[in-house]
C-alpha positions as CSV (number, residue, x, y, z in Angstrom):
1,X,-50.1,133.6,-131.9
2,X,-52.6,131.7,-129.9
3,X,-54.5,128.7,-130.7
4,X,-57.5,130.6,-131.8
5,X,-55.7,132.8,-134.2
6,X,-54.0,130.2,-135.4
7,X,-57.1,128.3,-136.3
8,X,-58.2,131.6,-138.5
9,X,-55.5,131.2,-140.4
10,X,-55.8,127.9,-140.7
11,X,-59.4,128.3,-142.0
12,X,-61.2,125.7,-139.9
13,X,-64.6,126.5,-138.9
14,X,-64.8,128.1,-135.8
15,X,-68.3,129.4,-134.3
16,X,-68.8,131.5,-131.0
17,X,-70.9,129.7,-128.4
18,X,-72.9,130.6,-124.9
19,X,-75.0,128.4,-123.4
20,X,-77.5,131.4,-122.3
21,X,-77.0,134.7,-124.9
22,X,-75.4,134.7,-128.2
23,X,-76.0,138.0,-128.5
24,X,-73.7,138.9,-125.6
25,X,-70.4,137.5,-126.6
26,X,-68.6,139.5,-128.1
27,X,-68.6,141.5,-124.5
28,X,-67.9,138.3,-122.8
29,X,-64.3,138.1,-121.8
30,X,-65.2,133.8,-120.9
31,X,-67.0,133.2,-124.6
32,X,-66.8,129.3,-125.9
33,X,-65.5,129.2,-129.1
34,X,-66.2,126.0,-131.0
35,X,-63.6,125.0,-133.7
36,X,-63.6,121.8,-136.5
37,X,-60.3,120.9,-137.4
38,X,-59.9,119.3,-140.9
39,X,-56.4,119.5,-141.3
40,X,-54.0,117.5,-140.8
41,X,-51.6,120.8,-139.6
42,X,-53.7,121.7,-137.3
43,X,-54.5,118.2,-135.7
44,X,-50.6,118.9,-134.9
45,X,-51.0,121.9,-133.6
46,X,-53.3,120.7,-131.1
47,X,-50.4,119.0,-129.4
48,X,-50.0,120.9,-126.3
49,X,-53.2,121.9,-125.2
50,X,-54.8,118.7,-125.9
51,X,-52.5,117.4,-123.5
52,X,-52.5,119.8,-120.8
53,X,-56.7,119.2,-120.9
54,X,-55.8,115.4,-120.9
55,X,-54.0,115.8,-117.5
56,X,-57.0,118.2,-116.4
57,X,-59.9,116.2,-117.7
58,X,-61.4,114.0,-114.7
59,X,-62.6,111.6,-117.9
60,X,-62.1,108.0,-117.6
61,X,-62.0,105.1,-120.1
62,X,-60.6,108.0,-122.2
63,X,-56.9,106.8,-123.4
64,X,-58.4,105.9,-127.1
65,X,-59.3,110.0,-127.3
66,X,-55.7,110.8,-126.5
67,X,-53.8,112.8,-128.4
68,X,-50.8,110.2,-128.8
69,X,-53.2,107.5,-129.8
70,X,-55.2,110.0,-131.4
71,X,-52.3,111.4,-133.7
72,X,-50.5,108.1,-133.9
73,X,-53.0,106.4,-135.6
74,X,-54.3,109.5,-137.9
75,X,-50.7,109.3,-139.2
76,X,-50.5,105.1,-139.7
77,X,-54.2,103.2,-139.9
78,X,-56.1,106.9,-140.9
79,X,-53.7,108.0,-143.8
80,X,-53.9,104.7,-145.6
81,X,-57.6,105.4,-145.5
82,X,-58.6,107.6,-148.7
83,X,-61.9,107.8,-147.8
84,X,-61.6,108.8,-144.1
85,X,-61.5,112.7,-143.2
86,X,-60.7,114.5,-139.6
87,X,-63.7,116.1,-137.6
88,X,-61.8,117.2,-134.4
89,X,-64.3,119.0,-132.8
90,X,-63.1,122.1,-130.1
91,X,-64.3,124.2,-127.0
92,X,-62.0,127.4,-126.7
93,X,-62.2,130.0,-124.2
94,X,-59.5,132.3,-124.9
95,X,-56.2,130.1,-125.5
96,X,-57.3,127.4,-123.7
97,X,-59.0,123.9,-124.6
98,X,-61.5,123.0,-122.9
99,X,-63.0,120.2,-124.3
100,X,-62.3,117.9,-127.5
101,X,-64.8,115.2,-129.3
102,X,-62.3,113.1,-131.9
103,X,-64.0,112.6,-135.1
104,X,-64.2,111.3,-138.1
105,X,-65.8,111.1,-141.3
106,X,-65.8,107.4,-143.3
107,X,-67.4,105.8,-146.0
108,X,-69.7,103.1,-144.2
109,X,-71.6,99.9,-146.5
110,X,-73.3,101.3,-149.4
111,X,-71.8,103.8,-149.9
112,X,-73.5,106.1,-146.9
113,X,-71.0,108.9,-145.4
114,X,-71.0,108.7,-141.8
115,X,-69.5,110.1,-138.9
116,X,-67.8,108.0,-136.5
117,X,-65.2,108.2,-133.3
118,X,-61.6,109.1,-134.2
119,X,-59.5,106.0,-134.6
120,X,-62.5,103.8,-135.6
121,X,-63.0,100.5,-135.3
122,X,-60.2,101.1,-132.7
123,X,-61.7,103.9,-130.4
124,X,-62.9,100.9,-127.8
125,X,-65.5,103.8,-126.6
126,X,-67.2,107.2,-127.4
127,X,-65.8,109.5,-125.2
128,X,-64.5,113.3,-125.2
129,X,-62.0,115.2,-123.0
130,X,-62.9,118.0,-121.0
131,X,-61.8,120.2,-117.9
132,X,-64.9,120.4,-115.5
133,X,-63.5,123.4,-113.7
134,X,-63.6,125.6,-117.2
135,X,-67.2,124.6,-118.6
136,X,-70.8,123.3,-116.6
137,X,-73.1,120.8,-118.1
138,X,-74.7,123.7,-120.1
139,X,-71.9,124.6,-121.8
140,X,-71.3,121.0,-122.2
141,X,-74.4,120.1,-123.5
142,X,-74.1,123.2,-126.3
143,X,-70.8,122.0,-127.1
144,X,-72.1,118.3,-128.4
145,X,-75.5,119.7,-130.4
146,X,-73.4,122.2,-132.2
147,X,-70.5,119.6,-132.8
148,X,-73.6,117.5,-134.3
149,X,-75.0,120.3,-136.6
150,X,-71.7,120.0,-137.8
151,X,-72.4,117.7,-140.3
152,X,-74.2,116.9,-142.9
153,X,-73.8,113.3,-143.9
154,X,-76.0,109.8,-143.9
155,X,-75.4,108.6,-140.1
156,X,-73.6,109.3,-137.2
157,X,-72.8,106.2,-135.0
158,X,-71.2,106.1,-131.6
159,X,-70.6,103.1,-130.0
160,X,-70.1,101.8,-126.4
161,X,-70.5,104.9,-124.8
162,X,-69.9,105.0,-121.0
163,X,-72.9,105.1,-119.3
164,X,-73.2,107.9,-117.0
165,X,-70.4,109.6,-119.1
166,X,-70.7,113.5,-119.6
167,X,-71.0,112.5,-123.4
168,X,-73.8,110.1,-122.7
169,X,-75.8,112.6,-120.8
170,X,-75.5,114.8,-123.4
171,X,-76.6,112.8,-126.8
172,X,-79.5,111.2,-124.9
173,X,-82.2,113.3,-126.7
174,X,-79.8,112.4,-130.1
175,X,-80.8,109.0,-132.3
176,X,-81.5,105.7,-131.1
177,X,-80.3,103.7,-129.1
178,X,-79.3,100.1,-130.0
179,X,-81.5,97.7,-128.0
180,X,-78.8,96.1,-126.3
181,X,-76.5,97.0,-124.1
182,X,-72.6,96.1,-124.6
183,X,-70.4,95.7,-121.6
184,X,-67.1,96.2,-120.4
185,X,-65.2,94.2,-118.2
186,X,-62.8,95.4,-115.4
187,X,-61.3,95.1,-112.3
188,X,-61.0,97.8,-109.9
189,X,-57.8,97.3,-108.5
190,X,-57.7,100.4,-105.6
191,X,-59.3,98.4,-103.3
192,X,-56.1,96.0,-103.2
193,X,-53.0,97.2,-101.4
194,X,-51.4,94.2,-103.1
195,X,-51.1,91.4,-104.6
196,X,-51.5,89.7,-101.9
197,X,-54.4,90.6,-101.0
198,X,-55.9,90.0,-104.1
199,X,-55.6,86.8,-104.1
200,X,-56.8,86.2,-100.6
201,X,-60.0,87.5,-102.1
202,X,-60.5,84.7,-104.6
203,X,-61.8,80.6,-103.7
204,X,-59.4,78.1,-102.2
205,X,-60.1,76.6,-105.4
206,X,-59.6,79.3,-107.8
207,X,-56.3,80.1,-106.2
208,X,-55.5,76.5,-106.3
209,X,-55.9,75.9,-110.1
210,X,-53.8,79.2,-110.7
211,X,-50.9,78.0,-108.8
212,X,-51.7,74.6,-110.5
213,X,-51.2,76.2,-114.0
214,X,-48.7,78.4,-113.3
215,X,-46.6,75.4,-111.8
216,X,-47.3,73.1,-114.3
217,X,-45.5,75.1,-116.8
218,X,-43.0,76.5,-114.9
219,X,-41.6,72.5,-114.9
220,X,-41.5,73.0,-118.7
221,X,-38.7,75.5,-118.6
222,X,-37.3,78.7,-117.3
223,X,-41.2,81.1,-116.9
224,X,-41.3,84.8,-115.9
225,X,-42.8,87.1,-116.5
226,X,-41.7,90.4,-117.8
227,X,-42.6,94.4,-118.8
228,X,-41.8,96.4,-122.0
229,X,-42.5,100.2,-122.2
230,X,-43.0,101.3,-125.7
231,X,-39.3,103.7,-125.3
232,X,-37.4,100.1,-124.9
233,X,-35.9,98.6,-128.1
234,X,-37.9,95.1,-127.8
235,X,-41.4,96.5,-127.8
236,X,-42.1,97.1,-131.4
237,X,-40.8,93.3,-131.9
238,X,-43.6,92.1,-129.1
239,X,-46.4,94.3,-130.8
240,X,-45.6,91.7,-133.9
241,X,-45.5,89.0,-132.6
242,X,-48.8,89.8,-130.4
243,X,-50.0,90.3,-133.4
244,X,-49.3,87.4,-135.2
245,X,-50.2,85.3,-132.8
246,X,-53.9,87.1,-132.7
247,X,-54.2,86.7,-136.3
248,X,-52.9,83.0,-136.3
249,X,-56.1,82.4,-132.7
250,X,-58.4,83.9,-134.8
251,X,-57.9,81.9,-137.8
252,X,-57.9,78.7,-136.3
253,X,-61.2,79.4,-134.5
254,X,-63.2,80.4,-137.3
255,X,-63.8,84.3,-135.7
256,X,-63.5,87.7,-137.7
257,X,-60.0,88.9,-138.0
258,X,-61.1,92.0,-140.0
259,X,-60.4,94.9,-137.5
260,X,-56.9,93.2,-136.9
261,X,-56.3,93.3,-140.7
262,X,-56.0,97.0,-141.3
263,X,-53.3,98.4,-142.9
264,X,-50.9,100.0,-141.1
265,X,-52.3,98.8,-137.2
266,X,-48.4,98.0,-136.4
267,X,-47.1,100.4,-137.0
268,X,-49.3,102.8,-135.2
269,X,-49.4,100.5,-132.3
270,X,-45.4,100.1,-132.3
271,X,-45.4,104.2,-132.6
272,X,-47.5,104.5,-129.8
273,X,-45.8,106.8,-126.9
274,X,-44.5,104.6,-123.0
275,X,-42.4,105.6,-120.3
276,X,-40.0,102.8,-118.1
277,X,-39.7,105.8,-115.4
278,X,-43.3,107.1,-115.3
279,X,-44.8,103.7,-115.9
280,X,-46.9,105.0,-118.6
281,X,-48.1,104.8,-122.2
282,X,-47.9,101.8,-124.2
283,X,-46.6,98.7,-122.9
284,X,-46.4,95.1,-123.4
285,X,-46.2,92.3,-120.8
286,X,-44.9,89.2,-121.9
287,X,-45.0,85.4,-119.9
288,X,-41.3,84.3,-121.4
289,X,-40.6,80.5,-121.1
290,X,-36.6,80.1,-122.0
291,X,-36.7,83.1,-122.9
292,X,-39.2,83.3,-125.4
293,X,-43.0,84.8,-125.3
294,X,-45.6,82.3,-124.6
295,X,-48.3,84.8,-124.2
296,X,-48.5,88.7,-124.9
297,X,-50.3,91.2,-123.5
298,X,-50.3,94.9,-125.0
299,X,-51.7,97.7,-123.5
300,X,-51.6,101.0,-122.6
301,X,-51.5,102.7,-118.5
302,X,-52.9,106.3,-118.6
303,X,-53.5,108.1,-115.0
304,X,-53.5,104.3,-113.4
305,X,-56.3,102.8,-115.7
306,X,-54.7,100.7,-117.4
307,X,-56.5,98.9,-120.7
308,X,-56.0,95.5,-121.7
309,X,-55.7,96.4,-125.6
310,X,-54.7,93.1,-127.2
311,X,-54.1,89.6,-125.3
312,X,-52.4,86.9,-127.7
313,X,-50.9,83.5,-127.4
314,X,-48.5,81.0,-128.8
315,X,-51.6,78.3,-130.4
316,X,-48.5,75.8,-130.1
317,X,-48.9,76.1,-126.2
318,X,-52.8,75.9,-125.7
319,X,-52.8,73.3,-123.9
320,X,-51.0,74.9,-120.7
321,X,-53.6,78.3,-120.6
322,X,-50.8,79.9,-120.9
323,X,-53.2,82.8,-121.7
324,X,-54.7,82.7,-118.5
325,X,-51.2,82.6,-116.7
326,X,-50.5,85.6,-118.4
327,X,-53.4,87.7,-117.6
328,X,-52.6,86.6,-113.8
329,X,-49.5,88.4,-113.5
330,X,-50.8,90.8,-115.9
331,X,-53.0,91.4,-112.9
332,X,-50.4,91.4,-110.6
333,X,-47.8,93.8,-112.6
334,X,-51.1,96.5,-112.8
335,X,-51.3,96.0,-109.2
336,X,-47.4,96.9,-108.5
337,X,-47.3,99.3,-110.3
338,X,-50.2,101.4,-108.7
339,X,-53.4,100.9,-111.6
340,X,-56.4,101.9,-110.3
341,X,-58.4,99.5,-112.8
342,X,-57.5,96.9,-115.2
343,X,-60.0,97.1,-118.5
344,X,-60.3,94.3,-120.6
345,X,-62.5,96.5,-122.2
346,X,-65.9,95.9,-124.0
347,X,-65.3,93.0,-127.0
348,X,-67.3,90.1,-125.1
349,X,-65.8,87.1,-124.5
350,X,-66.4,84.4,-121.8
351,X,-63.0,84.4,-120.1
352,X,-63.6,88.0,-118.6
353,X,-65.9,87.3,-116.5
354,X,-63.0,85.0,-114.2
355,X,-60.8,87.8,-114.3
356,X,-62.6,90.9,-113.5
357,X,-65.2,92.4,-110.5
358,X,-67.2,95.1,-112.0
359,X,-68.5,96.0,-115.0
360,X,-69.7,99.0,-117.4
361,X,-72.6,99.7,-119.1
362,X,-72.2,100.8,-122.7
363,X,-74.6,102.6,-125.0
364,X,-74.6,102.7,-128.6
365,X,-76.3,105.5,-130.4
366,X,-77.0,106.5,-134.1
367,X,-78.3,109.6,-135.0
368,X,-79.7,108.7,-138.7
369,X,-79.7,112.0,-141.7
370,X,-81.4,110.0,-144.6
371,X,-83.3,107.0,-145.9
372,X,-79.7,106.1,-146.4
373,X,-78.2,106.6,-143.2
374,X,-81.4,104.8,-141.8
375,X,-81.0,102.0,-143.4
376,X,-77.2,101.2,-142.7
377,X,-78.0,102.7,-139.3
378,X,-80.7,101.8,-138.0
379,X,-81.8,98.8,-139.7
380,X,-78.1,97.3,-140.4
381,X,-76.3,98.4,-137.6
382,X,-78.4,98.0,-134.7
383,X,-81.0,95.1,-135.9
384,X,-79.7,93.0,-138.5
385,X,-75.8,93.1,-137.7
386,X,-76.3,92.4,-134.4
387,X,-78.6,89.3,-135.1
388,X,-76.4,87.9,-138.2
389,X,-73.5,88.5,-135.5
390,X,-75.0,86.0,-133.0
391,X,-75.7,82.9,-135.3
392,X,-72.5,83.6,-137.3
393,X,-71.0,83.0,-133.8
394,X,-73.3,79.8,-132.6
395,X,-72.2,78.5,-136.3
396,X,-69.7,75.6,-135.7
397,X,-65.8,76.9,-136.1
398,X,-65.0,75.1,-140.2
399,X,-68.6,76.5,-140.7
400,X,-67.2,79.7,-139.7
401,X,-63.7,79.6,-141.7
402,X,-65.8,78.3,-144.6
403,X,-68.5,81.4,-144.5
404,X,-65.5,83.8,-143.6
405,X,-63.9,82.8,-146.9
406,X,-66.2,84.0,-148.5
407,X,-66.3,87.1,-147.2
408,X,-63.1,87.9,-147.7
409,X,-62.7,86.9,-151.0
410,X,-65.6,89.5,-151.8
411,X,-64.0,92.1,-149.8
412,X,-60.6,91.7,-151.2
413,X,-57.1,92.4,-149.8
414,X,-56.0,95.2,-148.3
415,X,-59.4,96.7,-147.4
416,X,-58.3,99.0,-144.8
417,X,-61.5,98.6,-142.9
418,X,-63.0,96.3,-140.5
419,X,-66.4,94.8,-141.2
């Protein structure tokens, strides 16, 4: 039984689509079939075709739309959110999956029902995966239009669309864009044959400062950098340590830690697949001093694209710039394993300029479907929230801590959503 026949038994919603002549679909052997997947059982059935599609896809900045990440997140974090439900949009040609757009519905502020990227707020980029040899731009456009038309809630929120991506182009006539573009900072490593060539592109003063930091730290004990893919016994424990370090820094610096306090996050990251032999999937990079991690990076390596997901350090060692030493070692490792990109993701931070040589503009688009959706999506998310965040970030750290304490008290403990 092929996947489309299975879909009929699962009572998933299926709509035949054709960009030019919908009346001729029954006679068209290559007709495309749209399916909205809403059940856990059907989700798991997508594992093989989804992963096959990833191998065919030319889509970049799309690890967070991979089956490995989406399925693991849904079984752990998603399972704890009673308001969330699956809306995975798929497109089939016969028994082959040619496009997948992982989405979910959730309840947003003021009770608004929103359609969001699956794994939000940990999707990082809004994207979809498709086979460019199987479907043309017109078919992809029809797929996106059909997917958006399926939703009858208050708003559709698509944050951090990679500029120039197929999805970015397909949603341009939908909704309202944010007035300010975000950026993703990354290093293009494809131009370097080895780490020495990378170093040769740095100024003498930058090379000298980096060496001084590393040498100063090395004088304190046995300094080493080690990587542990998810198939090693050390990985899950290092994920927990990294999260503890990161949360400690966020609290000390008076920054919002809601995203990292989501229930089930450690279990989610700790269970993502990784392979030491193929050098792919989830990996922890650890800067060790006398066998103890003083700085950690949890990341994902897929098709030569490395995503630096969580960077953290021991607050007691912050005067030694252990985080900066760790990043340099991570870049060296990425070049050695043949990574094309070292992606620091979209969250703005001053240090990223020093560790990247490229920027990708990102666009956020919101589609309001009701008055409540307009208030939450357009007024709050696109205008008031960025303004409030900007003001908050300019406050002294002790003031930020007081504001966050009030917010945490109002929000309560055990909330599975990040604000």
